[in-house]
N, C-alpha and C positions, 0 to 999 in steps of 0.2 A: 564637757561641752564640745570638745573637738570631735569625739566619737559621734555625737549627735549630728554635727555638720557633715561629716563624711557619709553617714547613713542617709541623710536627706539628699545629698548630692548624688549618691548611687541610685536612690529611688527616682530622682528626676531623670537621670540618664536612662534608666530602665523603662520608664513610662514613655519617654521620647522614642526609644527604639521600637517599642510596640506600636506606637502611633505611626512611625515611618514605615514599618513593615506592613501595616494595614492600609496605608494610603495608596490610591491608584497611581500608576506611572503617569508622568506628564504626557498629555496627548491621548491617553487611553479613553475610549468612549465608555460611558456608564450605561449599563443595561438595567432595564426595569425588572427583568426576570433574574432573580438571584439564585434560582435552582439549577441553572445550566452554566457550565463554565465555558469560556471562550476557548476554542481549539484553533491552534494555528494550522494553516493549510500545509499538509505534508504530502500532497499528491505528487507523485513522481512524474517527471517529464519523460516521455517516451521518444526514443529514436528508432524509427523503423529501419531495419537492416536489409530488407528484401523489397523488391518491386512487385514480385508475384510469388505465389506459392508453387512448390515443385509440382510437376505434372503428376496426375494421379491422386492428389489430395482431394478427398470428397468430404462434404459436410461442413466445410469451413471456407471463409473468404477473408481477405485482408480488410481490416477496418481501421478507423482512426485509433491509434494507440494499441492495437492488438488484433485479435482474431474474432470474427463474428461467426456464431453458430447458425447454420442455415436451417430452414424449416425441414422437419423430418429427421433431424439429428438431435442428440442430447449430450450435454456436458455432464460428465460424471466425475466427481472428485474422488481420487483414489487414496492419496496420502496427503500429508501437509504440503508437499511441494509438487505433486503430480496429479494429472487428470487424464481422462480418456474421452474420446468422442465415439458415441455409439449410434448406429443406424437404428431408428426406432422401429422400423418394420420387422426386423429379425433379431434385434438386440445384439447385433454383431459389433464388436469393438473394432473400429477401422483406423483409428489414430490414437497415439498417446502423446502427451506433452508435459511440460513442467516448467517450473521457475527455479532458478538457482543463482547463487552468488559466486563471485570469484573467491571471496574470502568470507568465511563465517556463514551462519544460518540466518534466516529471517526474510526470505523471499517467498511469497505464497501466491498461487493462482486464485483469481476471483472472477466470477461471472457477474458482470454488471447488470443492472436492470434492463439495459438495451441489448442484452445477449452477446456482449463482447467480453472475451477472455483477456484479462490483463494480469500483470504481476504487480503485487503491492509489496514494496520494500519496507520492512520493519526495522531491521538492524543493519543491513548491509547496503552497500552501493558499489558498483552497479549491480543490478538485478536483471537477469535475462530470461526471456520467454523463448522456449524451444519446442519444436514439434518433430515427431518421428512418424512417418507414414510410408508404407511400402518399403521399409528398410532404409529410407533416406532421412537423415537427421539434419535439421536446419534451424539456426537461431533466427527468430522472427524480429524481436525487438529487444532493446536494452533500456532500462529505466533507471534514472538518477534522481535522487532527492533534490528539491530546489535549494 
């Protein structure tokens, strides 16, 4: 009889644990679409480190949170962390840039739908956007997770 009571008690605790694990957090909104998971905003905040690009940089301009690619130029992804800017008329590579972390990997360049190059930090913080043009290397922006 005692064994049966212990087993019933364990079964009750187990079913309560499952129910608690499946219940939504207090204050969480319910979604009618159960096929998509709610994703927390992990957009990094950008701190622009320069007021202007160095003299001689062509094909790019400073934009909110990064660098905008001008018409007549193309963003070309080179490696996981680097990119090049090419002049479309002659396919000449005129600038190179990249994203990097102070510690660890996980910072990648992304071209947004608006034509702005930003760095997305996956594993590290801070994550920096740098550009090299005409032999001059400059850090443009630093991104920190919220």
